[in-house]
KEMARTI-440151 format. One record per residue (C-alpha): chain; residue in one letter; y, z, x. Coordinates in steps of 0.05 Angstrom, whole numbers, plus 32768, in hexadecimal, padded with zeros to 4 digits. Layout:
// KEMARTI-440151
+----+----+------+------+------+
! ch ! aa !    y !    z !    x !
+----+----+------+------+------+
!  A !  A !    Y !    Z !    X !
...
+----+----+------+------+------+
END
This chain:
// KEMARTI-440151
+----+----+------+------+------+
! ch ! aa !    y !    z !    x !
+----+----+------+------+------+
!  A !  M ! 817D ! 7F0B ! 8066 !
!  A !  Q ! 8153 ! 7EF4 ! 8027 !
!  A !  F ! 8180 ! 7F15 ! 7FE8 !
!  A !  R ! 8156 ! 7F1F ! 7FA8 !
!  A !  N ! 8169 ! 7EF2 ! 7F6E !
!  A !  L ! 815F ! 7F27 ! 7F41 !
!  A !  K ! 8142 ! 7F1B ! 7F00 !
!  A !  M ! 8168 ! 7F43 ! 7EC8 !
!  A !  I ! 815B ! 7F4E ! 7E75 !
!  A !  G ! 816A ! 7F0C ! 7E53 !
!  A !  Y ! 8193 ! 7F32 ! 7E18 !
!  A !  V ! 81AE ! 7F71 ! 7E05 !
!  A !  V ! 81C7 ! 7F8C ! 7DC2 !
!  A !  Y ! 81DE ! 7FD8 ! 7DC1 !
!  A !  G ! 81FD ! 7FFB ! 7D8C !
!  A !  R ! 81ED ! 8032 ! 7D52 !
!  A !  G ! 81C3 ! 800A ! 7D19 !
!  A !  S ! 81B7 ! 7FCE ! 7D46 !
!  A !  F ! 816C ! 7FDB ! 7D37 !
!  A !  N ! 8180 ! 7FC0 ! 7CF9 !
!  A !  Q ! 8195 ! 7F77 ! 7D15 !
!  A !  L ! 8149 ! 7F74 ! 7D2C !
!  A !  D ! 8132 ! 7F3A ! 7CFA !
!  A !  E ! 816F ! 7F0C ! 7D0A !
!  A !  I ! 8164 ! 7F19 ! 7D57 !
!  A !  L ! 8116 ! 7F06 ! 7D57 !
!  A !  A ! 8120 ! 7ECB ! 7D20 !
!  A !  P ! 8133 ! 7E90 ! 7D55 !
!  A !  Q ! 80F6 ! 7EA3 ! 7D79 !
!  A !  R ! 80C2 ! 7EA1 ! 7D48 !
!  A !  K ! 808C ! 7E6B ! 7D56 !
!  A !  G ! 8074 ! 7E4A ! 7D1A !
!  A !  D ! 8049 ! 7E7B ! 7CF6 !
!  A !  S ! 8036 ! 7E9E ! 7D2F !
!  A !  P ! 8043 ! 7EF0 ! 7D26 !
!  A !  M ! 8072 ! 7F25 ! 7D4A !
!  A !  I ! 8046 ! 7F59 ! 7D5E !
!  A !  F ! 8066 ! 7F9E ! 7D64 !
!  A !  L ! 8048 ! 7FCB ! 7D96 !
!  A !  V ! 8063 ! 8015 ! 7D76 !
!  A !  D ! 805C ! 8058 ! 7D97 !
!  A !  H ! 802A ! 807D ! 7D73 !
!  A !  F ! 8058 ! 80B5 ! 7D62 !
!  A !  F ! 807A ! 808D ! 7D30 !
!  A !  E ! 8038 ! 8085 ! 7D04 !
!  A !  G ! 804D ! 8097 ! 7CBA !
!  A !  K ! 8098 ! 80A4 ! 7CC9 !
!  A !  A ! 80D0 ! 807E ! 7CB1 !
!  A !  L ! 80DD ! 8053 ! 7CE5 !
!  A !  P ! 80A2 ! 801E ! 7CE6 !
!  A !  N ! 80C5 ! 8018 ! 7C92 !
!  A !  K ! 80FF ! 7FF8 ! 7CBE !
!  A !  I ! 80DD ! 7FC0 ! 7CE8 !
!  A !  P ! 80E4 ! 7F7C ! 7CCD !
!  A !  L ! 80A0 ! 7F5B ! 7CC4 !
!  A !  R ! 809A ! 7F12 ! 7CB3 !
!  A !  G ! 805E ! 7EE9 ! 7C9F !
!  A !  K ! 801B ! 7F03 ! 7CC8 !
!  A !  D ! 8047 ! 7F2F ! 7CF4 !
!  A !  K ! 8024 ! 7F73 ! 7D0C !
!  A !  I ! 8032 ! 7FBB ! 7D18 !
!  A !  I ! 7FFE ! 7FD9 ! 7D46 !
!  A !  Y ! 8007 ! 8026 ! 7D5D !
!  A !  A ! 7FFE ! 802B ! 7DAA !
!  A !  D ! 7FE2 ! 8069 ! 7DBB !
!  A !  V ! 800A ! 8086 ! 7DF7 !
!  A !  T ! 7FED ! 80D1 ! 7DFE !
!  A !  F ! 7FDE ! 80AF ! 7E42 !
!  A !  E ! 8009 ! 8088 ! 7E65 !
!  A !  P ! 7FED ! 8036 ! 7E60 !
!  A !  K ! 7FA8 ! 801F ! 7E81 !
!  A !  T ! 7FA2 ! 7FE0 ! 7E9B !
!  A !  K ! 7F61 ! 7FE6 ! 7E68 !
!  A !  Q ! 7F8B ! 7FF3 ! 7E2D !
!  A !  V ! 7FBF ! 7FB2 ! 7E3C !
!  A !  D ! 7F86 ! 7F82 ! 7E42 !
!  A !  A ! 7F60 ! 7F9F ! 7E02 !
!  A !  L ! 7F9E ! 7F8D ! 7DD9 !
!  A !  A ! 7FA5 ! 7F4E ! 7DFC !
!  A !  K ! 7F5E ! 7F37 ! 7DE2 !
!  A !  I ! 7F6C ! 7F56 ! 7DA5 !
!  A !  L ! 7F9F ! 7F2E ! 7D95 !
!  A !  K ! 7F8A ! 7EF1 ! 7DAD !
!  A !  E ! 7F4B ! 7EF3 ! 7D86 !
!  A !  E ! 7F76 ! 7F05 ! 7D46 !
!  A !  F ! 7FAF ! 7ED5 ! 7D55 !
!  A !  G ! 7F9D ! 7EA7 ! 7D90 !
!  A !  T ! 7FE5 ! 7EA7 ! 7DA6 !
!  A !  V ! 8026 ! 7ED2 ! 7D88 !
!  A !  S ! 8071 ! 7EC7 ! 7D86 !
!  A !  G ! 8080 ! 7F07 ! 7DA7 !
!  A !  I ! 8077 ! 7F50 ! 7DBB !
!  A !  I ! 80A5 ! 7F85 ! 7DA3 !
!  A !  G ! 8097 ! 7FCF ! 7DC8 !
!  A !  I ! 80BF ! 8003 ! 7D9C !
!  A !  G ! 80B9 ! 804A ! 7DB9 !
!  A !  G ! 80BD ! 806F ! 7E01 !
!  A !  G ! 80B0 ! 8056 ! 7E41 !
!  A !  S ! 8062 ! 804C ! 7E3F !
!  A !  T ! 806E ! 8025 ! 7DFC !
!  A !  L ! 809E ! 7FF7 ! 7E19 !
!  A !  D ! 8074 ! 7FEE ! 7E61 !
!  A !  L ! 803C ! 7FD8 ! 7E2E !
!  A !  A ! 805F ! 7FAF ! 7E09 !
!  A !  K ! 8070 ! 7F8D ! 7E49 !
!  A !  A ! 802D ! 7F88 ! 7E6A !
!  A !  V ! 800D ! 7F6C ! 7E25 !
!  A !  S ! 8044 ! 7F30 ! 7E22 !
!  A !  L ! 802C ! 7F21 ! 7E6E !
!  A !  M ! 7FE3 ! 7F1E ! 7E5F !
!  A !  M ! 7FEF ! 7EF1 ! 7E27 !
!  A !  T ! 7FF6 ! 7EB9 ! 7E56 !
!  A !  N ! 7FDA ! 7ECF ! 7E9E !
!  A !  P ! 7F8C ! 7ECE ! 7E9E !
!  A !  G ! 7F64 ! 7F08 ! 7EB8 !
!  A !  S ! 7F72 ! 7F4E ! 7EB4 !
!  A !  S ! 7FB1 ! 7F76 ! 7EB6 !
!  A !  A ! 7F92 ! 7F9E ! 7EEE !
!  A !  D ! 7F9B ! 7F5E ! 7F18 !
!  A !  Y ! 7FE9 ! 7F54 ! 7F1C !
!  A !  Q ! 7FF2 ! 7FA1 ! 7F2A !
!  A !  G ! 8025 ! 7F95 ! 7F66 !
!  A !  W ! 8062 ! 7F72 ! 7F7D !
!  A !  D ! 8069 ! 7F27 ! 7F5B !
!  A !  L ! 8025 ! 7F14 ! 7F50 !
!  A !  V ! 802D ! 7F07 ! 7EFF !
!  A !  Q ! 802D ! 7EB7 ! 7F03 !
!  A !  L ! 8044 ! 7EA3 ! 7EBB !
!  A !  A ! 807B ! 7EB8 ! 7E8F !
!  A !  G ! 8061 ! 7EEC ! 7E5B !
!  A !  V ! 806E ! 7EDA ! 7E09 !
!  A !  Y ! 80AF ! 7EF5 ! 7DF3 !
!  A !  K ! 80BE ! 7F3A ! 7DF5 !
!  A !  V ! 80E9 ! 7F69 ! 7DD0 !
!  A !  G ! 80F4 ! 7FBB ! 7DF6 !
!  A !  I ! 8111 ! 7FE8 ! 7DBB !
!  A !  P ! 8117 ! 802F ! 7DDC !
!  A !  T ! 810F ! 8065 ! 7DB1 !
!  A !  L ! 8112 ! 809F ! 7DF8 !
!  A !  S ! 8145 ! 8090 ! 7E21 !
!  A !  G ! 8137 ! 809D ! 7E71 !
!  A !  T ! 8103 ! 807A ! 7E8D !
!  A !  G ! 812B ! 8034 ! 7E93 !
!  A !  A ! 80F1 ! 8011 ! 7E81 !
!  A !  E ! 8117 ! 7FE8 ! 7E55 !
!  A !  V ! 8138 ! 7FC4 ! 7E91 !
!  A !  S ! 810B ! 7FC9 ! 7ECF !
!  A !  R ! 80DF ! 7F95 ! 7EDE !
!  A !  T ! 8099 ! 7FBB ! 7EE0 !
!  A !  T ! 806B ! 7FD4 ! 7EB7 !
!  A !  V ! 804F ! 8010 ! 7ECA !
!  A !  L ! 8001 ! 800E ! 7EBF !
!  A !  T ! 7FCA ! 803B ! 7EDB !
!  A !  G ! 7F8B ! 800A ! 7EF3 !
!  A !  P ! 7F48 ! 801F ! 7F08 !
!  A !  E ! 7F5B ! 8020 ! 7F44 !
!  A !  R ! 7FAC ! 8033 ! 7F4F !
!  A !  K ! 7FE0 ! 8043 ! 7F1F !
!  A !  L ! 8010 ! 8009 ! 7F2C !
!  A !  G ! 8040 ! 7FDD ! 7F07 !
!  A !  M ! 803B ! 7F94 ! 7EF8 !
!  A !  N ! 807C ! 7F8C ! 7F21 !
!  A !  S ! 8099 ! 7F3E ! 7F17 !
!  A !  D ! 80D2 ! 7F15 ! 7F05 !
!  A !  F ! 80A9 ! 7F0B ! 7EC5 !
!  A !  T ! 80A7 ! 7F50 ! 7EB0 !
!  A !  P ! 80E5 ! 7F62 ! 7E93 !
!  A !  F ! 80F3 ! 7F5C ! 7E4D !
!  A !  D ! 8118 ! 7F1C ! 7E2C !
!  A !  Q ! 813B ! 7F44 ! 7DF9 !
!  A !  I ! 8150 ! 7F96 ! 7DF2 !
!  A !  V ! 8169 ! 7FBC ! 7DB6 !
!  A !  L ! 818C ! 7FFD ! 7DCF !
!  A !  D ! 819B ! 8024 ! 7D8E !
!  A !  P ! 81B0 ! 8068 ! 7D9D !
!  A !  D ! 8198 ! 807E ! 7D51 !
!  A !  L ! 814D ! 806F ! 7D67 !
!  A !  I ! 814A ! 80B2 ! 7DA1 !
!  A !  K ! 8180 ! 80E4 ! 7D77 !
!  A !  N ! 8143 ! 810D ! 7D60 !
!  A !  A ! 8118 ! 810A ! 7D9C !
!  A !  P ! 80EE ! 8147 ! 7DB2 !
!  A !  A ! 811B ! 8171 ! 7DE0 !
!  A !  N ! 80E4 ! 8181 ! 7E1A !
!  A !  Q ! 80D3 ! 812D ! 7E15 !
!  A !  R ! 811B ! 8119 ! 7E1A !
!  A !  F ! 8123 ! 8148 ! 7E4F !
!  A !  Y ! 80EC ! 812B ! 7E7E !
!  A !  T ! 8105 ! 80DE ! 7E73 !
!  A !  G ! 814F ! 80F5 ! 7E7F !
!  A !  M ! 8138 ! 810E ! 7EC5 !
!  A !  D ! 810F ! 80CF ! 7ECB !
!  A !  C ! 8156 ! 80AB ! 7ED3 !
!  A !  Y ! 8175 ! 80E5 ! 7EF5 !
!  A !  I ! 813B ! 80E1 ! 7F2D !
!  A !  H ! 8140 ! 8099 ! 7F2A !
!  A !  C ! 8192 ! 809F ! 7F3C !
!  A !  I ! 817B ! 80D5 ! 7F70 !
!  A !  E ! 8148 ! 80A5 ! 7F93 !
!  A !  S ! 816C ! 8068 ! 7F97 !
!  A !  L ! 81AB ! 8080 ! 7FAC !
!  A !  E ! 8190 ! 80AB ! 7FE1 !
!  A !  G ! 8161 ! 8069 ! 7FF6 !
!  A !  T ! 8162 ! 8049 ! 802D !
!  A !  F ! 8169 ! 7FFE ! 8001 !
!  A !  L ! 81A2 ! 801D ! 7FE3 !
!  A !  N ! 81DC ! 7FDE ! 7FDD !
!  A !  E ! 8219 ! 7FDF ! 7FAA !
!  A !  F ! 81F6 ! 7FBF ! 7F77 !
!  A !  S ! 81C3 ! 7FF3 ! 7F69 !
!  A !  K ! 81FC ! 8027 ! 7F81 !
!  A !  S ! 8227 ! 8016 ! 7F4D !
!  A !  F ! 81FB ! 801D ! 7F11 !
!  A !  G ! 81D5 ! 8063 ! 7F35 !
!  A !  E ! 8212 ! 8086 ! 7F39 !
!  A !  K ! 822B ! 8077 ! 7EF2 !
!  A !  A ! 81E6 ! 8089 ! 7ED3 !
!  A !  L ! 81E3 ! 80CE ! 7EFF !
!  A !  H ! 822E ! 80DB ! 7EE5 !
!  A !  L ! 8212 ! 80D2 ! 7E9F !
!  A !  C ! 81DB ! 80FF ! 7EAA !
!  A !  Q ! 81FB ! 8137 ! 7ECD !
!  A !  E ! 822D ! 8137 ! 7E87 !
!  A !  I ! 81F0 ! 813D ! 7E5F !
!  A !  F ! 81C3 ! 8167 ! 7E84 !
!  A !  L ! 81F6 ! 819C ! 7EA6 !
!  A !  G ! 821D ! 81CC ! 7E7E !
!  A !  N ! 81F3 ! 81F3 ! 7E4B !
!  A !  Q ! 820F ! 81C0 ! 7E14 !
!  A !  T ! 81F6 ! 81B3 ! 7DCC !
!  A !  W ! 81D6 ! 816E ! 7DC1 !
!  A !  T ! 81FF ! 813A ! 7D9F !
!  A !  E ! 81FB ! 80EF ! 7D8A !
!  A !  E ! 8226 ! 80E2 ! 7DC5 !
!  A !  H ! 81FC ! 80F9 ! 7DEC !
!  A !  D ! 81C6 ! 80CE ! 7DDB !
!  A !  E ! 81F7 ! 809A ! 7DE2 !
!  A !  K ! 81FF ! 80AC ! 7E2F !
!  A !  L ! 81B1 ! 80B3 ! 7E35 !
!  A !  M ! 81B4 ! 8076 ! 7E1E !
!  A !  M ! 81D9 ! 8055 ! 7E4F !
!  A !  A ! 81C9 ! 807C ! 7E8A !
!  A !  S ! 817C ! 8064 ! 7E79 !
!  A !  Y ! 819A ! 8023 ! 7E7E !
!  A !  A ! 81C1 ! 802B ! 7EC2 !
!  A !  G ! 8195 ! 8054 ! 7EE6 !
!  A !  G ! 815B ! 8019 ! 7ED5 !
!  A !  M ! 818C ! 7FE6 ! 7EF2 !
!  A !  S ! 819A ! 8011 ! 7F2E !
!  A !  I ! 8151 ! 800B ! 7F44 !
!  A !  A ! 814F ! 7FC7 ! 7F34 !
!  A !  Y ! 816D ! 7FB5 ! 7F75 !
!  A !  S ! 8152 ! 7FEF ! 7F96 !
!  A !  Q ! 8114 ! 801C ! 7F95 !
!  A !  V ! 8101 ! 805D ! 7F85 !
!  A !  G ! 80E8 ! 8091 ! 7FAF !
!  A !  V ! 80C0 ! 80C8 ! 7FC5 !
!  A !  A ! 80BC ! 80F7 ! 7F7E !
!  A !  H ! 80A3 ! 80AD ! 7F5C !
!  A !  A ! 806F ! 8095 ! 7F99 !
!  A !  I ! 8056 ! 80DE ! 7F97 !
!  A !  S ! 804A ! 80E2 ! 7F45 !
!  A !  Y ! 8029 ! 80A5 ! 7F3D !
!  A !  G ! 7FF0 ! 80D0 ! 7F5C !
!  A !  L ! 7FFA ! 8109 ! 7F2F !
!  A !  S ! 7FF8 ! 80D7 ! 7EFC !
!  A !  Y ! 7FB9 ! 80AC ! 7F16 !
!  A !  L ! 7F8B ! 80ED ! 7F1B !
!  A !  L ! 7FA0 ! 811B ! 7EEB !
!  A !  G ! 7FC8 ! 80ED ! 7EB4 !
!  A !  T ! 8006 ! 810D ! 7EBA !
!  A !  K ! 8042 ! 80F3 ! 7E8E !
!  A !  H ! 8076 ! 80D0 ! 7EBD !
!  A !  G ! 80AA ! 80F6 ! 7EAF !
!  A !  V ! 8086 ! 8132 ! 7EB1 !
!  A !  G ! 805E ! 8122 ! 7EF1 !
!  A !  N ! 80AA ! 8111 ! 7F1E !
!  A !  C ! 80C1 ! 8151 ! 7F08 !
!  A !  I ! 8088 ! 8178 ! 7F1B !
!  A !  V ! 8097 ! 815B ! 7F62 !
!  A !  M ! 80DF ! 8158 ! 7F65 !
!  A !  N ! 80DC ! 81A1 ! 7F55 !
!  A !  H ! 80B8 ! 81A9 ! 7FA3 !
!  A !  I ! 80DB ! 816C ! 7FC9 !
!  A !  E ! 811E ! 818E ! 7FEB !
!  A !  E ! 8116 ! 8178 ! 802D !
!  A !  Y ! 812C ! 8130 ! 8011 !
!  A !  Y ! 8155 ! 8134 ! 7FDC !
!  A !  P ! 8179 ! 8182 ! 7FE4 !
!  A !  A ! 81B3 ! 817A ! 7FB9 !
!  A !  G ! 818D ! 814E ! 7F82 !
!  A !  V ! 8152 ! 8182 ! 7F85 !
!  A !  A ! 8187 ! 81BB ! 7F7E !
!  A !  E ! 81A6 ! 81A1 ! 7F43 !
!  A !  F ! 8165 ! 8187 ! 7F23 !
!  A !  K ! 8150 ! 81CF ! 7F1D !
!  A !  R ! 8196 ! 81DF ! 7EFE !
!  A !  M ! 8184 ! 81AF ! 7ECA !
!  A !  V ! 8148 ! 81D2 ! 7EB7 !
!  A !  E ! 815D ! 8213 ! 7EBB !
!  A !  E ! 819C ! 81F8 ! 7E8A !
!  A !  N ! 816F ! 81DE ! 7E5A !
!  A !  N ! 8139 ! 820E ! 7E5A !
!  A !  I ! 80FA ! 81E6 ! 7E71 !
!  A !  D ! 80C0 ! 81FA ! 7E8F !
!  A !  I ! 80A0 ! 81CB ! 7EC8 !
!  A !  P ! 8059 ! 81CB ! 7EC7 !
!  A !  Q ! 803A ! 81F7 ! 7F08 !
!  A !  D ! 7FF2 ! 81FA ! 7F28 !
!  A !  I ! 7FDE ! 81BA ! 7F08 !
!  A !  C ! 7FBC ! 81A4 ! 7F45 !
!  A !  S ! 7F9C ! 81E6 ! 7F5C !
!  A !  G ! 7F50 ! 81E1 ! 7F5A !
!  A !  L ! 7F50 ! 8197 ! 7F71 !
!  A !  T ! 7F1A ! 8182 ! 7F9A !
!  A !  D ! 7F2D ! 8166 ! 7FDD !
!  A !  E ! 7F18 ! 811F ! 7FC2 !
!  A !  Q ! 7F42 ! 8125 ! 7F91 !
!  A !  F ! 7F82 ! 812C ! 7FC0 !
!  A !  D ! 7F68 ! 80F4 ! 7FE5 !
!  A !  K ! 7F72 ! 80C8 ! 7FA1 !
!  A !  M ! 7FB1 ! 80DC ! 7F93 !
!  A !  I ! 7FC5 ! 80DD ! 7FDD !
!  A !  N ! 7FAF ! 8090 ! 7FDF !
!  A !  V ! 7FCE ! 807E ! 7F9F !
!  A !  S ! 800F ! 809B ! 7FBD !
!  A !  L ! 8010 ! 8078 ! 7FFC !
!  A !  G ! 8002 ! 8033 ! 7FD8 !
!  A !  M ! 8043 ! 8040 ! 7FC1 !
!  A !  K ! 8061 ! 8018 ! 8001 !
!  A !  P ! 80A0 ! 7FFC ! 7FE2 !
!  A !  L ! 80B2 ! 8044 ! 7FCE !
!  A !  W ! 80A9 ! 8068 ! 800F !
!  A !  E ! 80CB ! 8034 ! 8037 !
!  A !  N ! 810A ! 803D ! 8005 !
!  A !  A ! 8107 ! 8090 ! 8011 !
!  A !  L ! 80F7 ! 8097 ! 8053 !
!  A !  G ! 80FD ! 804E ! 807B !
!  A !  K ! 80CE ! 801A ! 8099 !
!  A !  N ! 80AA ! 804D ! 80C6 !
!  A !  W ! 80A2 ! 8076 ! 808B !
!  A !  E ! 8053 ! 807D ! 8098 !
!  A !  Q ! 8067 ! 80A4 ! 80D9 !
!  A !  I ! 808A ! 80DA ! 80A7 !
!  A !  M ! 8064 ! 80D9 ! 8072 !
!  A !  T ! 8015 ! 80E5 ! 8083 !
!  A !  R ! 7FD5 ! 80F6 ! 8058 !
!  A !  E ! 7FE5 ! 813E ! 8071 !
!  A !  K ! 802C ! 8145 ! 8062 !
!  A !  L ! 801C ! 812A ! 8021 !
!  A !  R ! 7FDE ! 814F ! 8011 !
!  A !  A ! 8001 ! 818C ! 801A !
!  A !  L ! 803B ! 8179 ! 7FED !
!  A !  Y ! 8004 ! 816A ! 7FB6 !
!  A !  E ! 7FE7 ! 81B2 ! 7FBF !
!  A !  K ! 802A ! 81CE ! 7FAB !
!  A !  F ! 802D ! 81B4 ! 7F63 !
+----+----+------+------+------+
END
């Protein structure tokens, strides 16, 4: 049997106020006068957070428009701009939610790998290590801070650059940075974590490594999102660690049905990842009966309205595009349904599911 040799994050710093140590964390990684590039979620433009970024020399802040999830053409354009302006850079620091972190990982890789990021959408296609990269989440739940993928929408597919070169060299987990997240956004990213756990813990790839992280993350999500609680700083801390553990739970296993189907929604309709997962989770009792029932309680207790009827009026061609993207997520389907998944999840069955959304 061939066991995976799992590539993990190089360094982790956790704690309230740990963002203030960023200058000393970056100092040993600076190469001459090559700058550090800070990719910051455009949400923070004109707000206080960018003023705390320790700029030195030619360092630059670039506000990343993550209205839509990262596209390969956006990654390629950013890497091209940086190469033309600086030649090389000392590092890429992503500050924001999952989309910003994925963008930072992808740009780091494209500073050293030739061609387009679309060439590397798949498993273990990246050949060269990227430049030094740091992930600093301001939303928690996606697990992007620890995952070995960077989810991108390309010309043909929505698929990550899944490789051992993808994980961050350093992450900074500061609960102060997520404390004022909008409730809806916080819920959707939190549910991404919850759904990670359900899919990992009920998947055929499950092992004690992923199980230990998944069970802890699931327990934290239940503590956070059940019980009609008033949100506190402790909830921020728990959600940040749930995101980390949830990401680790799928690092050595995989996600499943909800993620595989939501990739089609994101590719065709631009549906945000967390929202898409929730739309799908609402309708897949057949695969995760207990998880879906608990998910629906969380939705109700947190007064969240899950979007409805987003697929009404789509053409056969559009349904086919979503189905093609979804069925391309082979490891996800195998984890969820086993090696004979193609006999279980037919195009007709998947079409019927999409018609429910």
